[in-house]
N, C-alpha and C positions, 0 to 999 in steps of 0.2 A: 140281554141289555147290551148296548153297545157301549165301547169305551169312552164316548162322549159323556157317559151318565157318570163317568169316575175320574173326572181331572185330575185328583190329586195322585193318582196312579200312573194316568198317562202322561203326565208332565214330569214325572220323576223317574220314570223306569220304563223299560221295553222288554217284552217278554223274548225270549229265546230258548226253545226247546221246552217250554212250559214253565222255565223257572223266570224270575224277575232280576234282573241285572240294572244296578245303579247307572246313570249317565254320567260320562266324564265331562266336566267344566274346566279344568285346570292340567297345566304339566305336573307330572311327579317330579320328585327330587333329582331322580338319576337324570330325567330328561333335561331337566332345567341345567344340571351339571354340564351334560352333554354340551348343550348350547354352548354355555360359557365358553367351554375349551376349545369349541369350534371358532369362536369370534376371538377369541386369545392367538390361536393359530393365525388365523387370516391378518390379524393386526399385527403380528410377529412377521407376516411375509410382506405386508404392504408398507411397513414403517420404513424399512431400510431403501425400498424402493423410492418412497416419497423424499426420504433424505438425500438418495442418490440424485435425484432430481433437480432438488433445491440446489445442492453442492454444483451440479453441472450449470446450473443457472448462474450461480454466484461466480464461478471461473470465468462464464462469458462476458459478465459484468468487468470482472477483473482486467479481462484481455481488453475489453472495450475501452478503460480507462487508460492503458497504457496506450493504446492505439491513438486516441485524441491526444494523451500527452507526446507522443512519438510526432504526430502531424503539428502540433502546436511548436515544437521544438524546432521542426524543418521550417515552418513559416517564421518563426524568429529568426533563423539563420538567413532566410530569404530577404528578411527586411532590414537586419542589421550585419549582415555578412559573417557572422559565426553563430554557433551554437551557444545557448544561455551558459552564462559564466557560473562559476560555483560561488562566488561572492566573496566575502572576506574572512570570516568565522562565525562560531556558534554564538558570539554575544552581540552580534550584529542583525539586525532585521533589514527588509528591503526598504528602500527610500526611493519615491517616486520623482525625486529631483536630480537623481543621480546618473541618470542614463541606463545604457544597457553594457557598458565595457568593465574594463577594471576598476574604475573608480564606484561601480554598484558593489555596496556591502552586502545585499542582501543575494541568495544563492538561486539554482535554476529554476525551482517551483515559484518563486516569485517572479522571476524574468518571463515565465511562461504566462502569467496571468492575462495579459492583454490577446493572447492567442487562443484563450479557452472560454472566451465571452465572460470576463471576470475583470473589465476595463474599471468598474466604479471602485472595485475593491483594491485595484492596483493604484489608482490615482488618489487614494484617501490620503489628505493631508499636503497634497501638492501645492505648492507655492506659500504654505503656511510659516509662521513664525516656530522658532525651534520649539517652543513650549507646547504650542497648538498641535504641531506636527507630532511630537512624541506623544500625545494623548489620541490623535487620530491613527497612530502606527499600533498603540494598543488596542484599538478596536478591532484592525488588521487581525492582528495574531491571533486575537480570541476567535474568529471566524473558521470553521471547519469547512472545509470542501469534499463532497463526496467523491471527485474526481481523483482525488489523492488517496482514497483509503481502499483496501481491497475488503469487499463485504464478507467474506470466508474469515476474516479475522475479527473484524470490530465494526462498530457503527461510527458513522462520520458526526461526530458530537466532539464539543470540546473536553480537553480532558485535563485534570490539575496540573499547576504548573508551580515549580519551584525555583526557576531562574530569573535573574535579572538581565538587562539588556542596556547596551551604552547609549542606543539613540531612540529608545522607547520605553512607556511607563511599564512597570512591572505588572503582569496581567495575572490576574488567578487563574484563568483556563486558558489554554490553547489549541489551537487546530493543530494536528499532527498529520504524518503521511507515511503510509506504508510501502512508498516508492523512492528508489534511490539513484540516481545518475551514476555511471562508473567513472571512477577514477582513475580505472586501469589495474594492471598488475604490481604497480608501484605499492609502497607500504606507506600506510595513512601515518601522519606526522603531525598529529595534534590539530585543534582547531582554535588557537590562539590569535590574535591581531590586535593592531594598535587600537588604543584607547579613545581617539578622538577621529574625526574625519581628516581635519587638517594635519595630524601627525601621517595618516596613512597616506595621503596626497604627497606629502613631502619626500617620500621616499621612492627609492627607484627599484624597478623589478629585482635587479641584485640584490638591494638591500632586503626586500620584502623575502626573496629566497634565501638569503644568508640567514635570517632570523627565525623564518618560519619552516622552512624545508624546500626543497629543490621543486620544480615542475614535474608533474604527473605524465603517465603514457596514456592516460583515457579521454574521455571526451568533456568533463567538467569537473573543476576542482578549483583552488584558491586562485582569484584574479584570472582565470582560463578566458581565452577567447579563440577556441578551436573552430578552423575552417574547413570546407571540404577539400582542400589541398593537404591539410594535415592529416585527415584520416588516409593514410598511404595503403593499408592493409585492405581498402574497400569497404564502403557503408554497409555493405551484406554480410560483412564478416567481424563487424565492431559492435560490441553492445553499446547502446545509449542509456536506458534507463530500464530498471527491472525492479521486480520486487525485493524486499530486503528482509533479512532473518530477523526475527525479534522471539524473546524469552516469554512464552504464554502466560507465566506467573506474573508477569508486570505489562500486560496489554493496556491497562486502564490507570496504574498507579502513577507513572512518571519517574518510577525509581530506577530505572534502567538507565545507566549512562549513554545508550546508544538510542535512547526513546525519551529523552529528559528537555528536549527544545521543542519548537515548533515548525512547521512546515515552510516557514518564510525567513529562515536564517540561512547564513552563508555556510561556510566550507565546514562541515561537522559530520559525525558518523551518523546522525539523524538522516542525513539527506544525501550522503555519498557514500558508497561500497568499494570494495576491491578486489580483485580476482585472483590473488594470491592463493586464497584457499577455496575448496570447493563449496558450493552452496548446498545450504542444508534446509530439511523441513524443520518447522517450529517444536520445539519440545520443552517440556517444562524442566527447570533446573540446570538448563545450559544457556549460559549468557553471552555467545560469542557475537562480538561488535562489529565487524568489518567485513562480514559477509554477505552476499545474496542469499536467499531462500524466501520461503513461502509457509501459510498456513494450509495449503493444499497437500493433499496425500501422495499425488500423481507426479509432482514436480512444480517449478516455477516458471513465471511467466515474465518475459522481457522483450524491450522491442529496440530493434538494431537501427544503425544509423540511415538505414534506407527507408524507415519508417514500417517495416515489416514487424510483425509480433510473433514471437514463438514461444512454444511451451517445451522447457527443457528439464531431462530429469535430473534428479538430484545425483544421479550416479554418472554424470557427462564425465568424461575424461578429463583429469584434473589439469593435463598440460594444455588440451584445446580449450578448457575454460579460462585459462591463464592467458592464451593467445587472443581470445576472443574478446577480452578485457583491453588489450594493448593495440591501440591504432595503429603503431608504425613499426613494430617488430620486423615486417616483410616475411613473415614465416607462414610456410602452407598450412589452411586449415582443412580437415578431414571432414566433410561436410555429413560424412554417415555418422560420426562421433558426437553430433548436438541436434 
C-alpha cells in the first residue's frame, strides 16, 4: 500500500534506513542563542560606525555654521567698514535703533543678524517706545537660532534663563550660542557696563576703558570697531569666531557663569573668548570660562578673518594659539603648527 494511504505517517515523519525520524519545524535553543550572539556582534560592529558617520555629519554642520558666520561678519565689514562690535556688556542686548558702531549695546551675534537672513529678528522693536521695545526685545532673546549652535553639543532650543537685562523684559528662556568671537590674547576683564543708554553715550572711550578695562588685541570686544587695517598680522593668520569651551554638566541648566546669558548680549564670556590659554575638549566637572574648545573629539573649529574655516587640534602649540588670537603682534606664525 502506498504512503498516500497513511497521511498521519507521511505528514510527520520520513524514512531513513528503515527507521522513522521526526521532521524539524523550529530552531533548537542552541541555534537560537548562536543567532542572537551573531546579531549582537553585528550590532556591536555597526553601531560605532553609524555613530562615527553621524558625528562626522555634525562636525560638517558645525563648520558650515562657522562658514556662514564668517561670511556674515565679512559682509558686515563691507557694509559698515568694520567687523561686528562686541557691544557693551552682558546685561545689555541688541537694540535695532542703535546702529552698528560703538553705540550698539548688543554683541557680534546680534549685529550679524541682517547678514544671516535674520532681518525680522534684528528689527524687532525698531522705532517703538521704550516699554514696547522692551517687550519686543524679550521675544528676540527668547528665540534660538540653529546657526549659532553646534549640533554635537546640544539642540537649537531655548534654555532656562535667570538673568535680567537693562533694556529688555526678563525672559523665562533664551537662545544661546556655542560660538565666540576672539577678543585676542588679552585677559578678559568683566562684562560690566553703564546701566543706562544715556550714561553710556555720555562717556568718552577713555572713560569707558578706565572703568571697564583697556582695549583688547582680538577682533571683537567691548565697543570694538576693528577694520581691515587693524588686522596687522593678516586675515589668514587671525582668529575671528570659533567654538567655545563649555562644561557638559551645565549644557542645559544656565548655571555656568560662562553660559548663563543669551546670544544677543554684548561683551561677555558667553559671546567672547581669549587665547591666553590653549583650547580644550568639553569635559565634565571642569568649568574653564575664558577659552575656546568644543564637544568634538578631534579638535575645534574656527573661522579666520579671511573667511576660511579650520579644524584645529586641542594640542595646538600654545604660543601659536596665542598669536593667532592677537591681530597686531606682528610675530611670525608657523602654519605647520595649526
